[in-house]
C-alpha positions in Angstrom: -6.3 -24.9 -10.7 -4.1 -22.6 -12.8 -3.1 -23.4 -16.4 0.5 -24.5 -16.7 1.5 -21.2 -18.2 0.1 -19.3 -15.2 1.6 -19.2 -11.7 1.4 -17.7 -8.3 4.5 -17.2 -6.3 4.4 -16.2 -2.6 7.6 -14.3 -1.9 6.9 -13.3 1.7 7.2 -10.0 3.3 10.9 -10.4 4.0 11.8 -10.0 0.3 11.9 -6.4 -0.9 9.5 -5.3 -3.6 6.4 -7.3 -3.3 4.8 -10.2 -1.5 3.0 -12.1 -4.2 3.7 -12.5 -7.9 1.0 -13.8 -10.3 1.3 -14.5 -14.0 -2.1 -15.0 -15.6 -2.5 -15.3 -19.3 0.8 -13.6 -19.9 0.2 -10.7 -17.6 2.4 -10.3 -14.6 0.9 -8.8 -11.4 2.8 -7.9 -8.3 1.0 -7.6 -5.0 2.1 -6.0 -1.8 -0.3 -7.3 0.9 -0.9 -5.3 4.1 -3.0 -6.9 6.8 -4.4 -5.4 10.1 -6.4 -6.3 13.1 -6.0 -2.7 14.5 -9.0 -0.5 14.9 -9.4 3.3 15.3 -11.6 4.9 18.0 -14.7 4.5 15.7 -14.0 0.8 15.1 -12.7 1.2 11.6 -9.6 -0.6 10.4 -6.2 1.1 10.3 -2.9 -0.1 9.0 0.0 1.0 11.3 3.7 1.2 10.6 3.5 1.6 6.9 6.6 3.1 5.2 6.1 6.5 3.6 9.2 5.9 1.5 7.0 3.6 -0.7 5.0 6.7 -1.7 7.3 9.7 -1.3 10.9 10.9 -1.4 12.0 12.4 1.9 14.6 15.1 1.4 16.5 16.4 4.5 17.2 20.1 4.4 20.2 21.9 5.8 17.9 23.6 8.2 17.0 20.3 9.8 13.6 20.3 8.2 12.4 17.9 5.5 11.0 18.4 2.0 8.5 15.7 0.9 8.0 14.9 -2.8 5.3 12.5 -3.9 6.7 9.8 -6.1 5.5 10.2 -9.7 6.7 7.0 -11.4 4.2 4.1 -11.3 4.3 0.4 -12.0 1.1 -0.5 -13.9 1.5 -4.2 -12.8 1.9 -3.4 -9.1 -1.0 -3.4 -6.6 -1.4 -2.8 -2.9 -4.0 -5.1 -1.2 -5.0 -3.9 2.3 -6.7 -6.7 4.2 -9.0 -6.2 7.2 -8.0 -9.4 9.1 -10.2 -8.5 12.1 -13.3 -8.7 9.8 -12.1 -12.2 8.8 -11.6 -13.3 12.4 -15.0 -12.0 13.4 -17.0 -12.9 10.3 -14.9 -15.4 8.3 -15.1 -13.0 5.4 -12.3 -10.4 5.1 -12.6 -7.0 3.5 -10.0 -6.2 0.8 -9.0 -2.8 -0.4 -7.2 -2.9 -3.8 -5.2 0.1 -5.0 -3.0 0.5 -8.0 0.6 1.7 -7.4 -0.5 5.0 -8.9 -3.5 5.5 -6.6 -1.5 4.5 -3.5 1.4 6.9 -4.3 -1.0 9.8 -4.9 -3.2 9.2 -1.9 -0.7 8.2 0.7 2.1 10.4 -0.7 -0.1 13.5 -0.5 -1.2 12.5 3.0 2.4 12.2 4.2 3.4 15.3 2.4 0.7 17.4 4.1 1.6 16.0 7.5 5.4 16.2 7.3 6.6 18.6 4.6 8.5 21.5 6.1 8.7 20.1 9.7 11.8 19.0 11.5 13.2 15.7 10.5 12.4 12.8 12.9 15.3 12.1 15.2 15.0 8.4 14.7 14.8 8.5 10.8 11.4 6.8 11.0 9.1 7.2 8.0 6.2 5.3 9.6 2.7 6.4 8.8 -0.8 5.0 9.3 -3.2 4.2 6.5 -6.7 4.9 7.7 -10.0 3.5 6.6 -11.1 6.9 5.3 -8.1 6.9 3.0 -9.0 3.7 1.2 -12.7 2.9 1.9 -13.7 3.6 -1.8 -11.2 0.9 -2.9 -13.1 -1.9 -1.2 -12.9 -4.8 -3.7 -12.5 -8.5 -3.5 -10.8 -8.9 -6.9 -7.9 -7.5 -8.8 -8.6 -5.7 -12.1 -7.2 -8.1 -14.6 -8.2 -6.2 -17.8 -6.6 -3.1 -19.1 -3.6 -1.3 -17.8 -3.2 1.6 -15.4 -3.1 4.9 -17.3 
């Protein structure tokens, strides 16, 4: 049970910004949860239809190409939690991958920039991208870092 001064608020995925808000001992944490049951050809989890605009600025060029800039501003209280739901369905114990806003923008932003910078803009304005297991495997963690702030 949480102390009266602490709270957890589930905001849902339909509210822009973040899904879960927690206040613990005066510290506010915002969490954007991403779940998947999808698997790649090797059986590893992958998170499909993630929005690149969370990590980059997509700048259309007159030539019809796009320029991609990785976002540089980070929220030290914001975390992405990627959940392997298939693992939970199979084993009753999910795997969690916890990334700070800074790490997510650097990793996923650079991935999208390498894939899309200087190529023709998508006709449907989609910014969908996949987050692969190899992108986040080193962030496997079942707890949020509640001490210290992101540098």
